[in-house]
N, C-alpha and C positions, 0 to 999 in steps of 0.2 A: 256590895254594889260594884258594878264593873268599872274598871279604871279607864280614865280618859287621858290621852296625851294631848296637850295643846302646844303646838309648834308656832312660835311667834308671839311675843309678849309686848306688842305695841299697846296702845291705849285700849283697843278692842279686845285683843287676846288676853291681856291681864284682867280686864273687867269680867270676861267670860270665866276665867279661872277662879276669880274671887267668888263669883256666883255659885259655881259648881262646888267649890270647897265649903261654902256656907251651907250647902244642901247635904253635906256629908259624903260627897263623891271623892274617892281617891283620885288624885290628879298628878300626872307627870308633866313637867313643863320643860321646854327648851327655847332658848333665845341666844342669838350670837353674843349678846352682852348678858352674861349670867346675872349681873346685878339687878336686872329687871325683875327677877324673882324675889328680891328682898322684900320682906314684909308680908308675903303670902303666908297664911296660917291654915292649919288643918293637915290632912293626910296628903302632903305634897312632896314629891321627889323632883329634884333638879337634875335633868339629864345633860350629858356632855355632847350629844349629837342628836340629830333627828332619828337616826337608827336606834340609838340608845333609848330615846323617848318612846319609840314604837314597840320595843321588845316586850314590855309588860302590859300593853294597853289593848283593850277590846275595841276602842274607838280612837282614831288618830285624827285630830282636828288641826288643819293648817289654816292659819290666819296671818298672812303675810301681804306685802304691799303690792306685788305685781306679778306678771307672768314669769319674769326671770327669777324672782325670789322663790316662787312655788316650785319651779323646776330645780332650783338649787337644793331645796329641802327634800325633794322627792328622789333625785337621782344620785348615783354613785355609792361607794362603799359605806359612806356615812349618812346616806339618804334614808328616808323613812321606809321606802320599799324594801331596803335591805334588812330592816328590823322587824317589819310586820310579819305575823304568822298568817296562815291561810284562812283563819276565821275572822281576823280583824277587818275593820272597815275604815278606809280613809275618807273623811268628810272634808272636802275643800270648801271653806267658808270665805275665802278671799274673793275679791272682785277681780276676775280675770277675763281675758278675751275668749270669744267663742271658739276660735281655732285652738287656743291653749287648752281649754277644757276638753275639746274633742281629742286632742293629742294625749292628754293625761289619761283619759278613759281608755284609749288604745294601749298605752304603756302599761296600765294596771291589768288590762285583760291579757296582755302578752305575758306578764309576770304571774298570772293567775292570782291576782289580789283584787279585793273588793273596793269600789270607788263610787261615791255619790258627791254631788255638789249641793251646797246649801248656803249661798251667799246671803248676807244679812242686811236688813234695813234698820237703822237706829244708831244712836250715838252711844259712847261708852257708858254714861250713867244708866241708860236704858239696859245695856248689856249686863251691868252689875246687878240689876234687879231681875234679870231673866225675862225681860219683856220685849226682846227683839222681835222682828217679823222676818221670817225665813222663806226664801224661795228654794224649793227642794226638787232635785231631779236625779233619777237613777232607777235601776230595776226595782219594781214594786216590792218584792220581798225584802230587799235591802233597806228601802225607805221605811218599811214597816218595822224592821228590826231596830233602826235608828230612832224611831219616833219617841220612845221614852226620854232619851237624852235630848232630842230636839225640843221636846216640850219643857224641859228644864231650862233651856237656853232662850226660848221665845214664847210669846203669848199667842202668835198666829203663825200657822204653817201652811204655806201654799204649795201643794204638790203640782208641779208643772208638767212633768212627763217622765219618760223612762230614759231619754238621752241626756246625759249629764250637762251637755252644753246648753240645753234649753233653759235651765235655771240661770246660767251665766248671762244669756241673752236678756232674760227678764230683769235681772239686776242692772245690767247696763241701760236698758230702756228706762227703768225706774230712775236711775241716776241722771239721765237726760231730762226727765220731768222735774227732778229736784233742782238741777242747775238752771232750767228754764224759769222756775219759780224764783230762784235767787236772783237771776239776772233781771227779771221783771221788777222785783222789788227794788233792786239797786238803781235801775233807770228811773223808775217813778219817784223814788225818794230824792234822787238828784233833781228831777223836775220840780217837785214840791218845794224842796229846800231853796233852790235858786229863785223860786217865785215868792220867797219870803214867808213860807208856812212851815211850822214845826212838823217834821216828818212823823213824830210820835202821834200827832193828831190824825194824820193820814193812816197810820198803822191801825188805829182804833177802827177806822172805817173798813179797812181791808179785812181785818180779823172778823168783824161783824158780818161782812159779805160772804166770806169763804168758810168761816167757822172751822179753821184748820189750825191744829197745834203747830204744824210746820211753818205756816205763815207767821204765827205768833212768835215762835222761837227764833227763826232767822230774822224777822223784822225787829225783834227786841235787840238782838246782837248788833244789827246795823244801826239802829237809832242810838244805842249806848256807845257804840264804837269799841266794845270790849271783845276782841276777836280771840277765841279760844285756839290754842295750839294743839289741843287733844281731841278736837272734833274732826269733821270731814274736811281734810286739808284741801286747799284750793289746788295744789299741784296734783293730788290724787283725782280730783274731779276732772282736771285737764286730761289726765291719763285715761280716765273712764270715757270721756267724750270721744277721745281718739279711737278707743276700742269699739265704741258704739258705731262710729262712722265707718270703721273697717267692716263690722258685721253688716251694716247697711249696704255697703258697696258689694259685698259678697252676694247678696240677694237682690241687688239693684232696686233698693228702696231709698229714694232721695230724702235727705234730711237737712234742708237748707237752714232751718232755725238752729238745729244742733251744730251745724258747721259755724254759724255766726257766733254762738255762745262759746264754742271751742276756741275761736279767735280771741274773744274777750278774756277767757281763762289764760290763754297764752300771754296776753298783755300783762295780766296779773302776775304770772310767774316771772316774766321778764323784769317786772318792777320790784321783785324781791318779796312778793306776798305769798309765795307758794306754801310756806309752812303755816300760814294762818288759816282759820276757818273759811269755808266757802263764802260765808257772809262778807268777806273782805272784797268781794266783787263790787260792793258799794263804793270802795275807794277808787276803783277803776272808773266806774260811771261818774263819780263826782269829779275826778280829774278830767275826764272827757268834757264835762260841763263847765270846766274852769273854776271849780270849787276847790279851795285849798285844803279844807279839812272835811273828811267824810263824817257822816252822821245822819 
């Protein structure tokens, strides 16, 4: 089976590696902190640089935090472009800006290397089960070539178009919708709680109305007050809303709600909640309502 390099072993990257190794895929991993690879079992090799990881891989998956991080692992003598051969494909699965995706595509084309984007929807436990949802964009023959690997990583694949930045835009738009859902729950939970009603009862109503696992998951985290540090971090949501607003400004598409939610996320980061799950927005809404303890 073709070897896959995974560059970036945060919660998502490690979960993806675990899934592929369990399926018998040979996997090479790289992370700035090598200890993140401890405990991975199967045909796994730990690389010393992105270039080293890419040298023996047919598919090179980058899963890092932001635009700057993906540029760091791509460029330079130790970057993945320096290690990839002409037949390998770099699959960027990070949530990055539209401009960054466009620039990466141009950089790969200049180096005569293959590039597609496939940002993911889902939390790390979903990634470990191979049940992510992927938005994919790139030249059709490359997307088709990557499909067997993508089908091991995700249960649903949305092919968006042939320009890699198109999938990045879809991911950012999706994250705006997720953040809007979380902010709506946070504000309505604060209203209900301050009115003397248990938010858990309200959550039952919301889940029945919307029949959405996402409302159930985020609502449960909010009502229990157990904010995961391995989920969709509030500071990353803040970054993504900023990237979405930048993309909106480029095409002159006003997003006043997204701008307001970006402001709430900025408050959460300023209050030290950035490393908590996005559901920690309920703490911001509760504090705004004069409630001392979120829930």
